[in-house]
C-alpha positions as CSV (number, residue, x, y, z in Angstrom):
1,M,28.5,31.0,24.2
2,H,27.9,32.2,20.7
3,K,30.6,29.8,19.3
4,W,29.0,26.9,21.1
5,L,25.6,27.6,19.5
6,L,27.2,27.9,16.1
7,I,28.8,24.5,16.5
8,C,25.7,22.7,17.7
9,L,23.1,24.0,15.4
10,P,24.2,21.9,12.4
11,V,24.0,18.8,14.5
12,F,20.4,19.3,15.3
13,A,19.6,20.3,11.7
14,H,21.1,17.0,10.5
15,A,20.1,14.5,13.1
16,D,20.5,10.9,12.2
17,I,17.2,9.0,11.7
18,G,18.5,5.4,12.0
19,A,21.5,3.2,11.3
20,I,22.6,0.2,9.2
21,S,21.7,-2.9,11.2
22,E,22.9,-5.6,8.7
23,V,25.3,-5.8,5.8
24,R,26.1,-8.7,3.6
25,G,28.2,-8.1,0.6
26,N,28.7,-4.5,-0.6
27,G,26.7,-1.3,-0.7
28,E,27.1,2.4,-0.5
29,I,25.5,5.6,0.7
30,I,25.5,8.8,-1.3
31,R,24.9,11.7,1.1
32,E,23.5,15.1,0.3
33,N,26.2,17.8,-0.2
34,Q,29.0,15.2,0.0
35,S,31.1,14.3,-3.0
36,D,32.5,11.0,-1.6
37,K,30.4,7.9,-1.4
38,L,30.3,6.2,2.0
39,L,30.9,2.4,2.2
40,A,27.9,0.6,3.9
41,E,29.1,-0.5,7.3
42,L,27.4,-1.9,10.3
43,A,26.1,0.8,12.6
44,L,26.7,3.7,10.1
45,D,24.2,6.4,10.8
46,I,21.5,7.2,8.2
47,F,20.1,10.7,7.5
48,S,17.2,12.1,5.6
49,N,18.0,12.5,1.8
50,D,20.5,9.6,1.9
51,D,20.7,7.6,-1.3
52,I,21.2,4.0,-0.4
53,R,22.4,1.4,-2.9
54,T,23.4,-2.2,-2.9
55,G,25.7,-4.0,-5.2
56,N,26.3,-7.7,-4.8
57,G,25.0,-7.6,-1.3
58,R,22.2,-6.8,1.1
59,I,21.6,-4.0,3.6
60,A,19.1,-3.6,6.5
61,I,18.4,-0.1,8.0
62,Q,16.6,0.3,11.3
63,F,15.1,3.6,12.0
64,I,14.7,5.2,15.4
65,D,11.1,4.1,15.6
66,D,12.1,0.5,15.1
67,S,10.9,0.3,11.5
68,V,13.1,-1.7,9.2
69,I,14.0,-1.7,5.5
70,R,15.8,-4.7,4.0
71,L,17.3,-4.2,0.5
72,T,18.3,-7.0,-1.7
73,E,21.0,-7.0,-4.3
74,H,21.2,-4.2,-6.8
75,S,18.6,-2.0,-5.2
76,K,18.3,1.7,-4.6
77,V,16.1,3.7,-2.2
78,I,16.2,7.3,-1.2
79,I,15.1,8.5,2.2
80,D,13.2,11.6,1.2
81,K,12.0,12.5,4.7
82,F,11.8,11.0,8.1
83,I,10.4,12.8,11.2
84,F,9.6,10.8,14.3
85,D,7.8,12.6,17.1
86,P,6.0,11.2,20.2
87,N,2.9,12.9,18.7
88,P,1.9,10.7,15.7
89,E,0.3,13.8,14.1
90,K,3.8,15.4,13.7
91,S,5.5,12.2,12.4
92,E,6.3,11.8,8.7
93,L,7.9,9.3,6.5
94,A,8.6,9.5,2.7
95,L,10.7,6.9,0.8
96,S,11.4,6.5,-2.9
97,F,12.1,3.0,-4.2
98,I,14.0,3.5,-7.4
99,K,14.9,-0.1,-8.3
100,G,15.4,-3.6,-6.9
101,T,13.5,-5.1,-4.0
102,G,12.9,-3.9,-0.5
103,R,11.0,-5.3,2.5
104,F,9.5,-2.8,4.8
105,V,8.3,-3.6,8.4
106,T,6.7,-0.8,10.4
107,G,7.6,-0.1,14.0
108,K,6.0,2.6,16.0
109,L,5.1,4.2,12.6
110,K,1.8,2.1,12.7
111,R,0.5,4.9,14.9
112,I,1.3,7.7,12.4
113,K,-1.5,9.1,10.3
114,K,-1.8,7.3,7.1
115,E,-1.7,10.5,5.2
116,N,1.8,11.2,6.7
117,I,3.4,8.1,5.2
118,K,4.4,8.2,1.5
119,I,6.3,5.3,-0.1
120,R,6.8,5.9,-3.8
121,T,8.0,4.0,-6.9
122,N,8.4,5.3,-10.4
123,S,4.8,4.2,-11.2
124,A,2.8,4.1,-7.8
125,T,2.4,5.5,-4.3
126,I,1.9,3.1,-1.5
127,G,-0.1,3.9,1.6
128,I,0.4,1.7,4.7
129,R,-1.2,1.0,8.0
130,G,0.8,-1.2,10.4
131,T,2.2,-3.3,7.7
132,D,4.9,-5.7,6.5
133,F,5.3,-5.8,2.7
134,T,7.8,-6.0,-0.2
135,V,8.2,-3.7,-3.2
136,S,10.0,-4.7,-6.4
137,V,10.9,-2.3,-9.2
138,D,12.3,-3.6,-12.4
139,E,14.5,-1.8,-15.0
140,T,11.4,-0.7,-16.9
141,G,9.8,0.9,-13.8
142,R,7.1,-1.8,-13.2
143,S,6.3,-2.1,-9.5
144,L,5.2,-5.4,-7.8
145,V,3.8,-5.0,-4.2
146,I,3.1,-7.9,-1.9
147,L,1.5,-7.7,1.5
148,L,3.1,-10.2,3.9
149,P,1.5,-11.9,6.9
150,N,2.4,-11.8,10.6
151,S,4.3,-14.8,11.9
152,D,0.9,-16.4,12.9
153,G,-0.3,-16.2,9.3
154,T,-2.7,-13.3,9.8
155,A,-2.6,-10.1,7.6
156,S,0.0,-7.6,9.0
157,G,-2.2,-4.6,8.1
158,E,-3.5,-2.9,5.0
159,I,-1.9,-1.4,1.9
160,T,-3.3,1.0,-0.7
161,V,-1.5,1.2,-4.1
162,T,-2.4,4.3,-6.0
163,T,-1.7,5.6,-9.5
164,F,-3.1,8.5,-11.6
165,A,-5.7,6.0,-12.9
166,G,-6.9,4.3,-9.6
167,T,-6.3,2.7,-6.3
168,V,-6.5,-0.9,-5.0
169,V,-6.6,-2.0,-1.4
170,M,-4.8,-5.1,-0.1
171,N,-5.5,-6.7,3.3
172,Q,-4.9,-10.4,2.8
173,P,-1.7,-12.3,3.4
174,F,0.5,-12.6,0.2
175,Q,-2.0,-10.5,-1.7
176,A,-0.2,-8.8,-4.6
177,T,-0.7,-6.1,-7.3
178,M,1.4,-4.9,-10.2
179,V,1.7,-1.4,-11.7
180,T,3.2,-1.0,-15.2
181,V,3.1,2.8,-15.6
182,A,1.6,5.6,-13.5
183,E,-1.0,6.3,-16.0
184,S,-2.6,2.9,-15.7
185,A,-4.5,1.4,-12.8
186,P,-2.9,-1.2,-10.6
187,T,-3.9,-4.8,-11.4
188,K,-6.7,-6.4,-9.4
189,P,-5.0,-7.9,-6.3
190,V,-4.5,-11.6,-6.3
191,V,-3.3,-13.9,-3.5
192,L,0.0,-15.6,-4.5
193,E,-0.1,-19.3,-3.6
194,N,2.7,-21.3,-2.0
195,L,4.6,-18.3,-0.8
196,T,6.2,-18.4,2.7
197,L,8.1,-15.8,4.7
198,D,11.2,-18.0,4.6
199,F,11.0,-17.8,0.7
200,I,10.6,-14.0,0.8
201,D,13.6,-13.7,3.1
């Protein structure tokens, strides 16, 4: 009995939080406490603290709450924390976009308290509420955030982009803001004309 408990405890402590749902080209996963990099493959389990990187390729990750992150070429994101609980008060999500471009589409996370969701870049923190948006981080650390619409053209939710110097709120389709450094305020949101979801994809 004691041996069975010793074997099973690590499994619960390191439960998977999602899996790779799409791979085009190449990518890799750097896992905590493992020296070898994992080749990104379809259905590969994803865990908290995974460091996910794309090369000349794209990766999509579907979490257990049906939220999805799609990473374009030469991107890097770290899953700092993911806790999904039937009680939204106990659920948490924290991601760090280090470089490249990612599109994030919420699933059941739209029910989670806004304060429990933290998506960070080198220069800003993004708060979300039932949202579809993209984040792009360039080699200098500048962050561009774009709120995307639902398929019917209506706003998919609301985003707050916060730095040490201020916060902006975005709630219109294709509204965008840019942050240069954490010490400066985000730019005043503007609606990007002539953009479509097909172009974003």
